[in-house]
N, C-alpha and C positions, 0 to 999 in steps of 0.2 A: 586063875592062872596068870602068869606074867604075860603082858601084851605090849605092843609098840605102835606108835604112829610114825610112819616113814614119810617124809615130805619130798617133793620133787627136787628141792635144792640140796637134798642129802641129810638134812637135820633129822634126828631121831629123838622122840620123846617116849620115855618108858612109863608104863602104868600097869593096870590090872584089868584083865578082861572079866566082865561080870556075867556074861552069858555064853551060849554055845556057838555064837557066830565068830569064826576064827579068821576070816579074811573079808575085807570090804574096802572099796576104793571110792573116791569122790573128790569134790572140790572142798577144801577145808576153809570154813568161814567161822566167824564168831558172832554171838548174840549177847548184848548187854542186858537182856530182859531179866528181871528179878522174879517174875511170875509168868504164868501162861506157858510153861514148858510143854504141856500137852498140845496147845495150839500150835507151837513151833514144830513139833514132831509130825503133826498131821497137816501142816500147811503146804499146799502144792507149790508155792513159791520157793520152798526149800528142796524141791525135787533134785535128787542126785548129789546132795551135799552132805559133808560130814560137819556137824555143827559143834563148835566149842562153846560151852556155856560159861560165861565169865562169873556168874553168881556161884559161890562155892558149894552150896548144898542144894541138890535137886531131888525131887520125888516125894516131897513131904505129904502131899495130899492124894497120891496115887493117880488112878485113871478111871474115867467113866465114859460110857458110850455117848452120852448127850453133849459132852464137851469137845468132841472131835471137830476139827476145822473142816475135815473132808472125810472121805469114806475109809481111809486107812493111813498108815505111816507113810511119809514121803521122803524122809531123810535116809541117807545110806549108813550113817553112823552118828554116834553121840560121844563127845569127849567131856568128861566131868572131873572136877576136883574130888567131889564126894557124892555118893548116892545114899539117901537115907535108908537105914535098915528097918525102920518101923514107921511106915506111912500111916496116916490116920485122917479120915474125913468121913462124914456121915453119908456122902454120896459115892464113896469109893467102891469100885467094882473089881479092880485088880491093881496090883502094884506096878511101878514103872518097869522094872526089869522083866517081870513076867510078860508084860505087853510087848516089849521090844524083842524078847526072845521068840515069842509067837510070831511076830512080824518079820523075823530074821534081820533085825537091825543090830549091828555091832555096837557094844558099849565099852568104852575104855575109861576107867576111873583112876583116881589117885595120880592124876597127871598135874604137872605144874602149869595150870591153865593161864596164870598171869604171864609167865615167860612165853608161852605159845601165842597168846594174844598180842603181846608186844612185837613178836616176830612178824605176825601177819600185818600188823599196823605199819611196820617199818618196811617190809618187803612186798606186801600185797598178798591177795588171795592166791593160793596155789593148790595143786593136786596133792593128795595124800592117800596112804594105804594103812588101814588098821590090820595088824597081823599078830600071830602068836609066836613067830620066830623070825630070826634075821639070817637064816642060812643062805639066802639068795638076795643079798642086799642090792646089788646092781639091778636085778630084775624088778625088785620092789620099787626102786627109784624110777625106773622106766615106766612101770605101771602107774605110778602116781602122776607122772607127767601126762600120760595118755588119758587118765581119768579127767584131768583138767581140760584137755582138748576136746573130749567127747561131749562136754557140756556147752560148747560154743555153737551148736546147731539148733534145730527146732526142738525145743523141749515141751512146747505146748501140746503137741500131739499125744504125749504120754499122760497128760493130766486133765485134758478137757473131757467133758461128758460125751457120751456116745449117742444119746438120743435127746430130743426136745421134751421138756417137762414143764408143767404149769404148777405154780405155787400160789396160794392165797386166792381170794375172791373179791378183791377190791374194785373200785370204779375207775382206777387209772392203770392202764396196762404198760408195763415196762419190759422190754426185751433185754435179757442179760446175755451178752456175748461172753461165753465161758472160756477164758484162756487159762483157767486154773483157779476158779473162785472158791470161796469158803462158805460154809453154811451160814455164818453170821451175816453175810451180805444179803442173802435171800431173806433171812429173818428180819433184818432191818427194814427192808422194803415192805414186807408183809405187815409188820406192826404199824406201818404208816398208811395202811389202807390201799396198798397196790396189789395188782395181780402181776406176778412175775412169770414170764415165759423164758426159761433158760434154754439156750441153743448152743450146739457145738461150735468150736472155733472155725470150722470150715464152712459155716453157713454163709451164703452169699447175700449181698445187699438186697436183691429183689425178693428173696425169701423172707428177710426181716421185714421189709415193707408190706408184704402180703399178710403179715401177722397183725397189721394195723396198730402198731404201738404208738403211744404218746411220747415215748422217750426210749433211748437206748443207753444201756450201761455197759461199758467195756471194762471187763474185770482185770484184776491183778493176775499174775502168773509168773512162771520161771523163765530165765534165760534172756538172751539178746533180742530186743524187739526187731532188729534188722533181719533176723533169721526167719521171720514169718511175713514175707512181702505180700502174700495173698491176703492176709488179714488187713494190712495197711491199705491195700487197693480197695477192699470192700468198704472200709471205713471212709475212704475218700468219696465213695459213691453215696454215702449217707450225709455228708456235710451239707448243711443248708436245708436238708429235707426234714430232719427230725432233731429235737434236742438231744445232745450227746453229753455223757458224763463218763470220764475215764479215771481209773484208779490204778496206781502202781504201773504194771506193764501197759495197761490201757492208757494211762497218762502219756507214756512214751510213744505209744502207737499213734495217738491223736496228733502229737507234735510232728511225727514223721509224715503223717497223712497231710498235714498242712504245709509241708515243705521244710520243716526243721530237721535238725540232726541230733543224735545222741552220742554219748561217749561212756566208756567204762570207768567206774570209780576204782581207786587203788585197792581199797578193802571193803567197799560197800557200806550201806547203812542197815543195821539189823538190831532190833531191840524195841522195847516198849517205852522208851524214855528219850526220844529224840525231840529237842525243842525246835519249833518252827515259828517264824514271825509272819503275821499278816501285814502286808505292805500298805493296806488301806487304812488300818486303824492302830497298828503297832501292837496288837494283842499277840501274846505268846501262847501257842498250843503245844502240849506234850503229846507226841504222836507215836504210833506203832509203825515201824518200817521194816522192810526186807527187800532190798534190791541191790543189784550190782551196777546198774546203768542209770544215767541221768540225762536230762535235756541240756544241750549246748545252747546257752542263752544267746550267744552271738549269732546263731543260725536263725533266730526267730524274727530278725528284721525283715519286714515285707510279708510276713505270714498272717498278720492281723492278730497274733497272740501276744498278750502282755503278761509279764510275770506278776503274780499277786501274792506269792508267799516264798520265803527263802529259809534254808536251813541255817541255824545259828552255829552249827559245827563247822561248815565249810562254805557257806553262802551259796550252795547249789540251789537250783530251781526246784521248788516244792509244789507249786501250783501255777496254772496259767488259765487265762480266760480270753476268749475271742472278743474283739472290740465291737463286732456287729452280729455275729451268728450266735445262736444259743448253744455254745460249746464251752465247756470248762473241764478241768481235770486236776487231780491232786496226786502227789507221789506216795503219800502215806495211806494207811488203812483207816478209813473213817467209820469203822463199825461202831455201833452205838449201843452198848449194853452196860449195866452197872459194873464199875470197877475196871473197865477195860479202856474206854476212850471218851474223850470230851469233844470229839470232832464229828459227832452224828449230825450236826447242823448242816453239813454239806449235802446229806440226803434231803433235808428239808428244802434247801436252796434249789436242788435239782427238781424236786416234785413241784415246787412253785412255778417252774417253767413249763410243766407239762400241759 
């Protein structure tokens, strides 16, 4: 049936609803990824967002359980130019639309995603509502604005794990502070011979120390890092005690814990094709990213943190390292498995410090 995306600035994009979900609201963002749509849909960092896929054809290889980034779908909606009618893959267990319908995720297709992406790039990320009718346009615009405001609080509480769990049986123990981690992170450590103890986001520093870890990994996750001051406080208590490695939201948390500041990007970085330069050797890495916030470089003076990598899109801070403490972090996802990332070396660098 006919469907619409109503934005908080009043713009309306027409399309076609592909499943039974008739109303959904969230923050409208875009991803430039050409692959890994299943990873995006199930990534906790996308919690509460309506994702516009800039690649025109989505769903070619269907869905399977083992490729989930987390336990379930995390997005509120999906905006596509075209969804494939005939997915095919030898590991496929279900098709894209069936999975999203089961997960109650709205799908709007046949949308001019190029025009929508240009709008977001020029005016910034904003709230939106996917709907099947425009009878109450002013109410929809107000709901879109409210959806954007609702995502400015603590989102980590909705995606962190509820209990402490152990993965692997290696000779090096890493505590993973779960702010919204993905399965691939745990697998990357286990493959490198580590025992991973994954703990909830509200775990205190003394509890982490009692687990006798050789290192602590602060995971990626959704939302504004300043909305979780308790996590910042506990990370401060770990500085200088244990080697720390932060990724994504964890990267921003570490900067705040050291006295730095963060700011909101106009339209964020989302996709599997973001180029980043290593300032030490000039090497360029193609990275996977999903974040709305970044570290304010000017605020790092006096913190002991030095910038080690920068984005080639906007020169924003992509990695930092402390000058004397065993602390470093990266803004992108360094997951390391075939076809996904070339940045798994950062896991190796962290493990060398343990």
